[in-house]
C-alpha positions as CSV (number, residue, x, y, z in Angstrom):
1,X,0.0,0.0,0.0
2,X,1.4,3.4,-1.1
3,X,0.9,6.7,0.8
4,X,0.4,9.6,-1.6
5,X,0.9,13.2,-0.4
6,X,-1.3,15.3,-2.7
7,X,-1.5,19.1,-3.2
8,X,-4.5,20.6,-4.9
9,X,-6.7,17.8,-3.5
10,X,-9.8,20.1,-3.1
11,X,-9.7,21.1,-6.8
12,X,-11.2,19.5,-9.9
13,X,-8.3,17.2,-10.8
14,X,-7.2,16.6,-7.2
15,X,-10.5,15.3,-6.0
16,X,-10.7,12.8,-8.8
17,X,-7.1,11.7,-8.2
18,X,-7.9,11.1,-4.5
19,X,-11.0,9.1,-5.5
20,X,-9.0,6.9,-7.8
21,X,-6.1,6.6,-5.3
22,X,-8.4,5.4,-2.5
23,X,-10.3,3.0,-4.8
24,X,-6.9,1.5,-5.7
25,X,-6.1,0.8,-2.1
26,X,-3.7,3.8,-1.4
27,X,-3.6,6.0,1.6
28,X,-3.8,9.7,0.9
29,X,-2.5,12.8,2.7
30,X,-4.0,15.9,1.1
31,X,-3.5,19.7,1.7
32,X,-6.5,21.9,2.2
33,X,-7.2,25.5,3.1
34,X,-10.6,24.8,4.6
35,X,-12.0,22.0,6.7
36,X,-13.1,19.0,4.7
37,X,-15.6,16.1,5.5
38,X,-13.8,13.0,6.6
39,X,-13.2,10.3,4.0
40,X,-11.9,6.8,4.5
41,X,-8.2,6.5,3.9
42,X,-7.8,10.3,3.4
43,X,-6.1,12.5,6.0
44,X,-6.6,16.3,5.3
45,X,-3.8,18.5,6.3
46,X,-4.7,22.2,7.0
47,X,-2.4,24.6,5.2
48,X,-1.2,25.9,1.9
49,X,1.8,26.0,-0.3
50,X,3.2,29.0,1.5
51,X,3.0,27.4,4.9
52,X,6.2,25.3,5.4
53,X,5.0,23.6,8.6
54,X,1.9,22.4,6.8
55,X,4.0,21.1,3.9
56,X,6.2,19.2,6.3
57,X,3.2,17.6,7.9
58,X,1.7,16.8,4.5
59,X,4.7,14.8,3.2
60,X,5.6,13.2,6.5
61,X,5.5,9.4,6.0
62,X,4.5,9.6,2.4
63,X,6.0,7.5,-0.4
64,X,5.2,9.7,-3.3
65,X,4.3,13.4,-3.7
66,X,1.9,14.4,-6.4
67,X,1.8,18.1,-6.9
68,X,-1.5,19.1,-8.6
69,X,-2.1,22.5,-7.1
70,X,-1.6,25.5,-9.3
71,X,-3.0,29.0,-10.1
72,X,-5.0,29.1,-13.4
73,X,-6.3,32.7,-13.1
74,X,-4.6,35.7,-11.4
75,X,-4.6,39.5,-11.6
76,X,-0.9,39.8,-12.5
77,X,2.2,37.8,-13.3
78,X,3.5,38.1,-9.7
79,X,0.4,36.1,-8.5
80,X,1.1,33.4,-11.1
81,X,4.7,33.2,-10.0
82,X,3.8,33.0,-6.4
83,X,1.4,30.1,-6.9
84,X,3.1,28.1,-9.7
85,X,6.8,28.8,-9.2
86,X,7.3,29.6,-5.5
87,X,4.6,27.1,-4.5
88,X,6.4,24.4,-6.5
89,X,9.7,25.4,-4.9
90,X,8.1,25.0,-1.5
91,X,6.7,21.5,-2.0
92,X,9.9,20.3,-3.7
93,X,11.9,21.5,-0.7
94,X,9.5,19.8,1.8
95,X,9.8,16.6,-0.3
96,X,13.6,16.7,-0.3
97,X,13.6,17.5,3.4
98,X,11.5,14.3,4.2
99,X,13.8,12.2,2.0
100,X,11.0,11.2,-0.5
101,X,12.4,10.4,-3.9
102,X,9.4,10.1,-6.1
103,X,7.6,13.3,-7.3
104,X,4.8,13.7,-9.9
105,X,4.3,17.3,-11.2
106,X,1.1,18.4,-13.0
107,X,2.0,21.2,-15.4
108,X,0.2,22.4,-18.6
109,X,0.6,22.4,-22.3
110,X,0.8,26.2,-21.9
111,X,4.3,25.8,-20.6
112,X,5.3,24.9,-24.1
113,X,4.7,28.4,-25.3
114,X,5.7,30.6,-22.3
115,X,5.9,33.8,-24.3
116,X,2.1,33.8,-24.8
117,X,0.9,34.2,-21.2
118,X,2.0,34.9,-17.7
119,X,0.3,31.6,-16.8
120,X,2.3,29.6,-19.3
121,X,5.5,31.3,-18.2
122,X,4.8,30.4,-14.5
123,X,4.0,26.7,-15.4
124,X,7.3,26.5,-17.2
125,X,9.0,28.1,-14.2
126,X,7.5,25.4,-12.0
127,X,8.7,22.7,-14.4
128,X,12.2,24.1,-14.1
129,X,12.2,24.0,-10.4
130,X,11.2,20.3,-10.5
131,X,13.7,19.5,-13.3
132,X,16.6,21.1,-11.5
133,X,15.9,19.1,-8.4
134,X,17.6,15.7,-7.6
135,X,14.1,14.1,-7.3
136,X,12.9,11.1,-9.3
137,X,10.4,13.1,-11.2
138,X,7.7,12.8,-13.8
139,X,6.1,16.0,-15.3
140,X,2.7,15.8,-17.0
141,X,1.5,18.5,-19.4
142,X,-2.2,18.0,-19.9
143,X,-4.2,19.6,-22.6
144,X,-7.6,21.0,-21.6
145,X,-9.0,18.9,-18.8
146,X,-12.7,18.3,-18.7
147,X,-15.3,16.1,-17.0
148,X,-18.1,16.1,-14.4
149,X,-17.1,18.6,-11.7
150,X,-15.2,21.0,-14.0
151,X,-16.1,24.7,-13.9
152,X,-13.7,26.1,-16.4
153,X,-15.6,24.9,-19.5
154,X,-19.1,25.6,-18.2
155,X,-19.4,28.8,-20.3
156,X,-18.7,26.9,-23.5
157,X,-21.6,24.5,-22.6
158,X,-23.9,27.4,-21.8
159,X,-23.1,29.1,-25.1
160,X,-23.7,25.9,-27.0
161,X,-27.1,25.6,-25.3
162,X,-28.0,29.0,-26.9
163,X,-26.9,27.6,-30.3
164,X,-23.7,29.7,-30.7
165,X,-20.0,29.3,-30.0
166,X,-17.6,32.3,-29.8
167,X,-14.3,30.9,-30.7
168,X,-10.6,31.9,-31.0
169,X,-9.1,32.1,-34.5
170,X,-9.0,28.7,-36.2
171,X,-6.6,26.2,-34.7
172,X,-6.2,22.7,-33.4
173,X,-7.2,21.6,-29.9
174,X,-7.4,18.4,-27.8
175,X,-8.9,17.6,-24.5
176,X,-8.3,14.9,-21.8
177,X,-10.9,13.5,-19.5
178,X,-10.2,14.0,-15.8
179,X,-10.5,10.4,-15.0
180,X,-8.0,9.4,-17.7
181,X,-5.6,12.0,-16.3
182,X,-6.1,10.8,-12.8
183,X,-5.3,7.3,-13.9
184,X,-2.1,8.3,-15.5
185,X,-1.0,10.2,-12.4
186,X,-1.5,7.1,-10.3
187,X,0.4,5.0,-12.8
188,X,3.4,7.5,-12.7
189,X,3.2,7.6,-8.9
190,X,4.1,3.9,-8.9
191,X,6.6,4.1,-11.7
192,X,10.3,4.0,-10.9
193,X,11.6,5.8,-14.0
194,X,13.7,8.9,-13.5
195,X,13.0,12.2,-15.2
196,X,10.3,11.9,-17.8
197,X,8.0,14.5,-19.3
198,X,4.8,13.7,-21.0
199,X,2.2,15.7,-23.0
200,X,-1.3,14.1,-22.7
201,X,-4.6,14.4,-24.5
202,X,-7.1,11.8,-25.6
203,X,-5.5,11.6,-29.0
204,X,-8.5,13.1,-30.9
205,X,-7.2,16.2,-32.7
206,X,-10.1,18.7,-33.4
207,X,-10.6,22.1,-34.7
208,X,-12.2,24.7,-32.3
209,X,-15.3,24.4,-34.5
210,X,-15.3,20.6,-34.2
211,X,-15.2,20.8,-30.4
212,X,-18.0,23.4,-30.4
213,X,-20.2,21.1,-32.4
214,X,-19.5,18.1,-30.1
215,X,-20.4,20.3,-27.1
216,X,-23.5,21.2,-28.9
217,X,-24.4,17.6,-29.4
218,X,-23.8,17.0,-25.7
219,X,-26.4,19.6,-24.8
220,X,-28.8,18.7,-27.6
221,X,-28.3,21.8,-29.6
222,X,-27.1,22.6,-33.1
223,X,-24.3,25.1,-32.7
224,X,-23.0,27.8,-35.1
225,X,-19.3,28.4,-34.6
226,X,-18.1,32.0,-34.8
227,X,-14.4,32.6,-34.8
228,X,-13.3,35.9,-33.3
229,X,-10.2,37.8,-34.3
230,X,-7.5,38.0,-31.6
231,X,-8.2,41.7,-31.0
232,X,-11.9,41.1,-30.4
233,X,-11.1,38.1,-28.1
234,X,-8.9,40.4,-26.1
235,X,-11.8,43.0,-25.8
236,X,-14.1,40.2,-24.7
237,X,-11.6,39.2,-22.0
238,X,-11.5,42.8,-20.7
239,X,-15.3,42.9,-20.6
240,X,-15.5,39.6,-18.8
241,X,-13.1,40.9,-16.1
242,X,-15.1,44.0,-15.7
243,X,-18.4,42.2,-15.3
244,X,-17.3,39.1,-13.3
245,X,-14.1,40.4,-11.7
246,X,-12.0,37.5,-10.2
247,X,-14.7,35.1,-11.4
248,X,-14.0,35.9,-15.1
249,X,-13.2,32.8,-17.2
250,X,-11.9,34.6,-20.3
251,X,-9.1,36.7,-18.8
252,X,-6.7,38.8,-20.9
253,X,-3.9,36.3,-20.0
254,X,-6.0,33.4,-21.2
255,X,-7.1,35.2,-24.4
256,X,-3.5,35.6,-25.4
257,X,-2.8,31.9,-25.3
258,X,-6.1,30.8,-26.8
259,X,-5.1,32.4,-30.1
260,X,-2.1,29.9,-30.5
261,X,-2.9,27.6,-33.4
262,X,-2.1,24.3,-31.8
263,X,-3.0,23.0,-28.4
264,X,-2.6,19.3,-28.9
265,X,0.0,16.9,-27.4
266,X,3.2,16.5,-29.2
267,X,3.0,12.8,-30.4
268,X,6.7,12.3,-29.5
269,X,5.9,13.3,-25.9
270,X,2.7,11.2,-25.5
271,X,3.1,8.3,-22.9
272,X,3.9,5.0,-24.6
273,X,0.8,2.8,-25.1
274,X,2.2,0.1,-22.9
275,X,2.2,2.7,-20.0
276,X,-1.1,4.3,-20.5
277,X,-3.8,5.0,-23.1
278,X,-6.9,7.1,-22.7
279,X,-10.1,5.2,-22.3
280,X,-12.9,7.8,-22.3
281,X,-14.5,8.6,-25.6
282,X,-14.7,12.4,-26.0
283,X,-18.4,12.6,-27.1
284,X,-19.4,10.4,-24.2
285,X,-17.3,12.4,-21.8
286,X,-18.8,15.7,-23.0
287,X,-22.3,14.2,-22.6
288,X,-21.5,13.1,-19.1
289,X,-20.2,16.5,-18.3
290,X,-23.4,18.2,-19.6
291,X,-25.4,15.8,-17.5
292,X,-23.5,16.7,-14.4
293,X,-24.1,20.5,-15.1
294,X,-27.8,19.9,-15.5
295,X,-28.0,17.7,-12.3
296,X,-26.4,20.6,-10.3
297,X,-28.5,23.3,-11.9
298,X,-25.6,24.8,-13.8
299,X,-27.0,24.4,-17.3
């Protein structure tokens, strides 16, 4: 039985990772800012990435650290750096102090193009902290992660329900179902291979318009895709920030990387098939996500 120390356990990916870990017989120690309901084989550790004592308690007695936590939206580059670079540095330091060798780090495809956004630059910075350490690490760069429980893509489903999809300029995109990603992270936690980086998606390469139509099918609506020029997308981001403040999903930073023409995993960096293959069909996964939104009054 393996004990996993998990950051980001209260988030979308982290919660599914914990569920998979427990169902596979692992013990979990998970970091949380707020009190959580008790769960079998899960010990919640109160704290955050900027609390060294909490991190020391989190990793104590663990066999593997899986670093999922990260900042996806922030008001300025300094906030991204604090969450994604300094936070990674802190959990790496705690892992080394405890003498744990194995470390799995969840990054993002955006790290591949750090010049496009402060978010991508900060994710690359976090990767460099891990890569420069003496740990036995694996780094995972997921494409867009979706599934029941996700709130980042909800606006796309709501637009599709109205029969329209406002999209970036034409490009290629792929997604990865959260349960497929969680399964990969568990495989890597048990894998004694040093220093490997993977880019992961479900292998289905789409145009933005293709994805919009699939989401339309998931909500039972025929969708008209409308590509916006980069300048108009940037304007929309400023409007969203003004209307929804910190709750905005289309931020100026996100608008800058959305215009990149290829957010699919590099085939040369995908995990080998004998290690892991995605199992969740995209159309079925999107349909399940739409059903979850409806069940929770979100669609």
